[in-house]
VEXPA-484392 format. One record per residue (C-alpha): residue number from 1; residue in three letters; x negated, y negated, z negated. Coordinates in nm, 3 decimals, m for minus. Layout:
BEGIN
   seq   type         X         Y         Z
   NUM    ALA         X         Y         Z
...
//
This chain:
BEGIN
   seq   type         X         Y         Z
     1    UNK   m13.888    m1.884     2.787
     2    UNK   m13.540    m1.741     2.731
     3    UNK   m13.252    m1.980     2.806
     4    UNK   m12.984    m1.952     2.537
     5    UNK   m12.671    m2.142     2.434
     6    UNK   m12.560    m2.291     2.103
     7    UNK   m12.204    m2.298     1.973
     8    UNK   m12.105    m2.495     1.661
     9    UNK   m11.764    m2.462     1.489
    10    UNK   m11.708    m2.717     1.211
    11    UNK   m11.403    m2.654     0.995
    12    UNK   m11.278    m2.793     0.667
    13    UNK   m11.405    m2.492     0.471
    14    UNK   m11.681    m2.336     0.681
    15    UNK   m11.931    m2.439     0.947
    16    UNK   m12.045    m2.166     1.184
    17    UNK   m12.326    m2.168     1.440
    18    UNK   m12.418    m1.904     1.696
    19    UNK   m12.683    m1.873     1.965
    20    UNK   m12.610    m1.642     2.259
    21    UNK   m12.818    m1.527     2.554
    22    UNK   m12.707    m1.536     2.916
    23    UNK   m12.521    m1.205     2.872
    24    UNK   m12.310    m1.351     2.591
    25    UNK   m12.485    m1.145     2.323
    26    UNK   m12.530    m1.314     1.984
    27    UNK   m12.897    m1.353     1.895
    28    UNK   m12.830    m1.531     1.566
    29    UNK   m12.524    m1.648     1.371
    30    UNK   m12.493    m1.868     1.064
    31    UNK   m12.195    m1.905     0.827
    32    UNK   m12.205    m2.197     0.582
    33    UNK   m11.958    m2.365     0.349
    34    UNK   m11.885    m2.718     0.468
    35    UNK   m11.833    m2.854     0.113
    36    UNK   m11.684    m3.176     0.253
    37    UNK   m12.017    m3.268     0.417
    38    UNK   m11.995    m3.158     0.782
    39    UNK   m12.307    m3.345     0.894
    40    UNK   m12.521    m3.184     0.624
    41    UNK   m12.370    m2.841     0.700
    42    UNK   m12.456    m2.875     1.070
    43    UNK   m12.811    m2.988     0.987
    44    UNK   m12.862    m2.697     0.748
    45    UNK   m12.726    m2.455     1.008
    46    UNK   m12.974    m2.584     1.265
    47    UNK   m13.261    m2.541     1.018
    48    UNK   m13.163    m2.180     0.954
    49    UNK   m13.119    m2.105     1.324
    50    UNK   m13.464    m2.241     1.401
    51    UNK   m13.615    m2.004     1.144
    52    UNK   m13.421    m1.703     1.276
    53    UNK   m13.490    m1.747     1.648
    54    UNK   m13.811    m1.643     1.823
    55    UNK   m14.029    m1.919     1.966
    56    UNK   m13.948    m1.796     2.317
    57    UNK   m13.585    m1.915     2.287
    58    UNK   m13.493    m2.251     2.435
    59    UNK   m13.145    m2.404     2.402
    60    UNK   m13.017    m2.470     2.755
    61    UNK   m12.680    m2.604     2.640
    62    UNK   m12.476    m2.679     2.328
    63    UNK   m12.105    m2.708     2.252
    64    UNK   m11.885    m2.785     1.952
    65    UNK   m11.535    m2.694     1.835
    66    UNK   m11.326    m2.705     1.517
    67    UNK   m11.171    m2.995     1.328
    68    UNK   m11.512    m3.165     1.308
    69    UNK   m11.603    m3.104     1.672
    70    UNK   m11.633    m3.469     1.777
    71    UNK   m11.857    m3.553     1.482
    72    UNK   m12.072    m3.243     1.533
    73    UNK   m12.096    m3.317     1.904
    74    UNK   m12.235    m3.663     1.834
    75    UNK   m12.486    m3.526     1.586
    76    UNK   m12.635    m3.245     1.797
    77    UNK   m12.587    m3.395     2.143
    78    UNK   m12.320    m3.154     2.270
    79    UNK   m12.269    m3.089     2.639
    80    UNK   m11.905    m2.993     2.581
    81    UNK   m11.653    m3.049     2.300
    82    UNK   m11.357    m2.805     2.304
    83    UNK   m11.047    m2.744     2.090
    84    UNK   m11.021    m2.439     1.865
    85    UNK   m10.746    m2.268     2.068
    86    UNK   m10.960    m2.251     2.380
    87    UNK   m11.272    m2.142     2.189
    88    UNK   m11.099    m1.863     1.994
    89    UNK   m10.920    m1.735     2.305
    90    UNK   m11.242    m1.715     2.509
    91    UNK   m11.424    m1.528     2.231
    92    UNK   m11.138    m1.282     2.178
    93    UNK   m11.117    m1.213     2.551
    94    UNK   m11.487    m1.128     2.559
    95    UNK   m11.457    m0.888     2.263
    96    UNK   m11.122    m0.735     2.371
    97    UNK   m11.070    m0.810     2.744
    98    UNK   m10.701    m0.711     2.750
    99    UNK   m10.604    m0.893     2.428
   100    UNK   m10.245    m1.024     2.428
   101    UNK   m10.208    m1.162     2.075
   102    UNK   m10.467    m1.340     1.858
   103    UNK   m10.407    m1.391     1.486
   104    UNK   m10.657    m1.639     1.344
   105    UNK   m10.663    m1.731     0.977
   106    UNK   m10.937    m1.955     0.841
   107    UNK   m11.012    m2.137     0.521
   108    UNK   m10.733    m2.396     0.534
   109    UNK   m10.532    m2.332     0.848
   110    UNK   m10.392    m2.050     1.056
   111    UNK   m10.291    m2.009     1.417
   112    UNK   m10.146    m1.765     1.667
   113    UNK   m10.251    m1.753     2.031
   114    UNK   m10.049    m1.565     2.293
   115    UNK   m10.244    m1.448     2.598
   116    UNK   m10.121    m1.284     2.914
   117    UNK   m10.361    m1.159     3.182
   118    UNK   m10.651    m1.342     3.017
   119    UNK   m10.477    m1.681     3.006
   120    UNK   m10.337    m1.867     2.704
   121    UNK    m9.960    m1.895     2.755
   122    UNK    m9.850    m2.011     2.409
   123    UNK    m9.989    m2.099     2.067
   124    UNK    m9.893    m2.242     1.731
   125    UNK   m10.094    m2.382     1.441
   126    UNK   m10.027    m2.444     1.075
   127    UNK   m10.240    m2.712     0.912
   128    UNK    m9.981    m2.838     0.661
   129    UNK    m9.952    m2.558     0.403
   130    UNK   m10.245    m2.353     0.271
   131    UNK   m10.031    m2.047     0.187
   132    UNK   m10.200    m1.742     0.336
   133    UNK   m10.530    m1.910     0.415
   134    UNK   m10.874    m1.823     0.283
   135    UNK   m10.886    m2.100     0.025
   136    UNK   m10.556    m1.985    m0.129
   137    UNK   m10.677    m1.624    m0.145
   138    UNK   m11.003    m1.740    m0.306
   139    UNK   m10.802    m1.932    m0.565
   140    UNK   m10.578    m1.636    m0.651
   141    UNK   m10.870    m1.394    m0.669
   142    UNK   m11.044    m1.627    m0.915
   143    UNK   m10.726    m1.659    m1.123
   144    UNK   m10.694    m1.280    m1.137
   145    UNK   m11.070    m1.255    m1.214
   146    UNK   m11.123    m1.038    m0.907
   147    UNK   m11.419    m1.087    m0.668
   148    UNK   m11.267    m1.189    m0.333
   149    UNK   m11.471    m0.908    m0.172
   150    UNK   m11.270    m0.655    m0.380
   151    UNK   m10.929    m0.808    m0.298
   152    UNK   m10.863    m0.581     0.001
   153    UNK   m10.985    m0.266    m0.175
   154    UNK   m10.749    m0.328    m0.466
   155    UNK   m10.455    m0.383    m0.230
   156    UNK   m10.535    m0.053    m0.055
   157    UNK   m10.499     0.134    m0.387
   158    UNK   m10.144     0.011    m0.439
   159    UNK    m9.863     0.267    m0.425
   160    UNK    m9.576     0.027    m0.493
   161    UNK    m9.638    m0.334    m0.378
   162    UNK    m9.417    m0.582    m0.561
   163    UNK    m9.223    m0.840    m0.360
   164    UNK    m9.368    m1.187    m0.405
   165    UNK    m9.233    m1.517    m0.268
   166    UNK    m9.500    m1.624    m0.020
   167    UNK    m9.345    m1.915     0.166
   168    UNK    m9.538    m2.168    m0.048
   169    UNK    m9.860    m2.162    m0.249
   170    UNK    m9.682    m2.293    m0.560
   171    UNK    m9.399    m2.037    m0.539
   172    UNK    m9.643    m1.753    m0.466
   173    UNK    m9.863    m1.834    m0.764
   174    UNK    m9.572    m1.875    m1.007
   175    UNK    m9.415    m1.551    m0.880
   176    UNK    m9.744    m1.366    m0.929
   177    UNK    m9.763    m1.488    m1.290
   178    UNK    m9.402    m1.377    m1.344
   179    UNK    m9.479    m1.029    m1.205
   180    UNK    m9.783    m1.002    m1.435
   181    UNK    m9.566    m1.092    m1.732
   182    UNK    m9.321    m0.819    m1.628
   183    UNK    m9.603    m0.566    m1.657
   184    UNK    m9.680    m0.483    m1.292
   185    UNK   m10.037    m0.366    m1.235
   186    UNK   m10.293    m0.577    m1.053
   187    UNK   m10.313    m0.349    m0.747
   188    UNK    m9.940    m0.377    m0.678
   189    UNK    m9.945    m0.755    m0.731
   190    UNK   m10.240    m0.802    m0.495
   191    UNK   m10.079    m0.580    m0.229
   192    UNK    m9.751    m0.768    m0.273
   193    UNK    m9.930    m1.098    m0.226
   194    UNK   m10.092    m0.972     0.097
   195    UNK    m9.752    m0.863     0.231
   196    UNK    m9.595    m1.195     0.127
   197    UNK    m9.861    m1.397     0.305
   198    UNK    m9.823    m1.190     0.622
   199    UNK    m9.445    m1.230     0.601
   200    UNK    m9.492    m1.607     0.567
   201    UNK    m9.722    m1.613     0.871
   202    UNK    m9.482    m1.411     1.088
   203    UNK    m9.176    m1.611     0.982
   204    UNK    m9.338    m1.950     1.036
   205    UNK    m9.643    m1.970     1.263
   206    UNK    m9.543    m1.669     1.474
   207    UNK    m9.168    m1.739     1.479
   208    UNK    m9.024    m1.693     1.826
   209    UNK    m9.350    m1.556     1.968
   210    UNK    m9.363    m1.225     2.154
   211    UNK    m9.635    m1.034     1.969
   212    UNK    m9.770    m0.762     2.196
   213    UNK   m10.073    m0.535     2.154
   214    UNK   m10.368    m0.537     2.173
   215    UNK   m10.359    m0.761     1.864
   216    UNK   m10.688    m0.918     1.755
   217    UNK   m10.727    m1.056     1.401
   218    UNK   m11.011    m1.305     1.352
   219    UNK   m11.124    m1.581     1.119
   220    UNK   m11.269    m1.541     0.770
   221    UNK   m10.952    m1.382     0.626
   222    UNK   m10.989    m1.090     0.871
   223    UNK   m11.248    m0.951     0.627
   224    UNK   m10.964    m0.886     0.382
   225    UNK   m10.851    m0.526     0.428
   226    UNK   m10.531    m0.594     0.237
   227    UNK   m10.416    m0.862     0.483
   228    UNK   m10.523    m0.643     0.776
   229    UNK   m10.318    m0.349     0.643
   230    UNK   m10.018    m0.576     0.576
   231    UNK   m10.023    m0.703     0.937
   232    UNK   m10.050    m0.347     1.070
   233    UNK    m9.755    m0.239     0.853
   234    UNK    m9.537    m0.540     0.945
   235    UNK    m9.609    m0.521     1.319
   236    UNK    m9.624    m0.140     1.340
   237    UNK    m9.937    m0.174     1.551
   238    UNK   m10.311    m0.133     1.535
   239    UNK   m10.491    m0.453     1.431
   240    UNK   m10.831    m0.499     1.595
   241    UNK   m11.101    m0.678     1.397
   242    UNK   m11.379    m0.790     1.635
   243    UNK   m11.742    m0.745     1.532
   244    UNK   m11.803    m1.119     1.499
   245    UNK   m11.459    m1.203     1.351
   246    UNK   m11.594    m1.476     1.122
   247    UNK   m11.768    m1.685     1.390
   248    UNK   m11.534    m1.646     1.687
   249    UNK   m11.482    m2.020     1.733
   250    UNK   m11.856    m2.080     1.757
   251    UNK   m11.897    m1.779     1.988
   252    UNK   m11.619    m1.903     2.216
   253    UNK   m11.762    m2.252     2.257
   254    UNK   m12.109    m2.101     2.315
   255    UNK   m11.963    m1.891     2.599
   256    UNK   m11.793    m2.199     2.745
   257    UNK   m12.122    m2.388     2.719
   258    UNK   m12.306    m2.111     2.905
   259    UNK   m12.057    m2.131     3.192
   260    UNK   m12.065    m2.513     3.195
   261    UNK   m12.445    m2.518     3.201
   262    UNK   m12.458    m2.314     3.521
   263    UNK   m12.314    m2.617     3.704
   264    UNK   m12.473    m2.880     3.477
   265    UNK   m12.826    m2.757     3.399
   266    UNK   m12.945    m3.079     3.229
   267    UNK   m12.851    m3.043     2.861
   268    UNK   m12.781    m3.329     2.618
   269    UNK   m12.886    m3.116     2.319
   270    UNK   m13.122    m3.317     2.098
   271    UNK   m13.315    m3.016     1.972
   272    UNK   m13.344    m2.850     1.631
   273    UNK   m13.545    m3.149     1.511
   274    UNK   m13.216    m3.338     1.477
   275    UNK   m13.172    m3.153     1.147
   276    UNK   m13.431    m3.389     0.997
   277    UNK   m13.264    m3.707     1.124
   278    UNK   m13.059    m3.938     0.903
   279    UNK   m12.694    m3.984     1.006
   280    UNK   m12.434    m4.219     0.860
   281    UNK   m12.058    m4.207     0.919
   282    UNK   m11.832    m4.506     0.858
   283    UNK   m11.493    m4.629     0.975
   284    UNK   m11.276    m4.939     0.997
   285    UNK   m10.917    m5.023     1.094
   286    UNK   m10.873    m5.217     1.418
   287    UNK   m10.612    m5.489     1.369
   288    UNK   m10.589    m5.571     1.740
   289    UNK   m10.236    m5.433     1.771
   290    UNK    m9.966    m5.246     1.579
   291    UNK   m10.138    m4.908     1.633
   292    UNK   m10.391    m4.990     1.357
   293    UNK   m10.635    m4.729     1.490
   294    UNK   m10.905    m4.597     1.258
   295    UNK   m11.235    m4.637     1.443
   296    UNK   m11.515    m4.400     1.341
   297    UNK   m11.880    m4.500     1.381
   298    UNK   m12.173    m4.257     1.372
   299    UNK   m12.522    m4.396     1.330
   300    UNK   m12.851    m4.210     1.364
   301    UNK   m13.134    m4.376     1.170
   302    UNK   m12.939    m4.703     1.180
   303    UNK   m12.859    m4.690     1.553
   304    UNK   m12.497    m4.650     1.667
   305    UNK   m12.478    m4.327     1.873
   306    UNK   m12.105    m4.250     1.884
   307    UNK   m11.769    m4.411     1.825
   308    UNK   m11.413    m4.285     1.866
   309    UNK   m11.056    m4.335     1.748
   310    UNK   m10.938    m4.616     1.976
   311    UNK   m10.618    m4.542     2.171
   312    UNK   m10.664    m4.828     2.416
   313    UNK   m11.037    m4.784     2.477
   314    UNK   m11.129    m5.121     2.327
   315    UNK   m11.399    m4.963     2.107
   316    UNK   m11.530    m4.706     2.354
   317    UNK   m11.851    m4.901     2.413
   318    UNK   m12.132    m4.869     2.158
   319    UNK   m12.203    m5.239     2.118
   320    UNK   m12.181    m5.357     1.755
//
């Protein structure tokens, strides 16, 4: 049997799963839309992984990351639960060992991670405004009746990008409409939008950060050649897109799981069969003090398996 490691990254837009071998090589990776149902997305991902992997593979450890990491960890029986910054940094370091700057743009958030000598020294995240994220680009591509896959190619054809206000999704969209009404062609508008979104990222998320090469660009938006070119132009530097740019969070937590499992060989992973189990999530507000904590319960086939949300620890036990 071949001992392998599972990494699960649950975000607001996508859920990604990867299985790596002991060398850190990806044997299988799955990208799914979360569609507001993280439990179902994780279960579907496990079903697909089971079909893709040879029978000789056994999961020796599992880890979760992303905004839904705690929930996913309860569902699959994770050995470790890690934040996105750590997971993305570890994955980038494996792909580009001397990386110093990581640009990560996902479906609904974006982040910058500064690394020096393989260690995270600074980071910043934007989870408030969707300007520049994958969901906003999807929305604008649909409005312009352009397949999102062609967005980057169109931007590359531009010879005179128009300047678009990109500090806010509302301003950017209204400015794009205005430029269309002025008669600018689609290529120049798309290229202008890419440059505006990069400008917004550098002026907000990356403000005050020392951006040094090698610069790695990862997350779903890294597939957009227009954004990649705009970053390269703005930073006057090569932008490296790693091979597995879309699943770097899952890869990073899988690598962390592999290292953890060397010291803790007994895994908590419940097995791929968990994809057929029935899970229920519910919550309530604790009125025990002024904190008014929201307590989340996760049940598996009617049995309480996980609970979190209490600041004081009052609800840490699993008794009803």
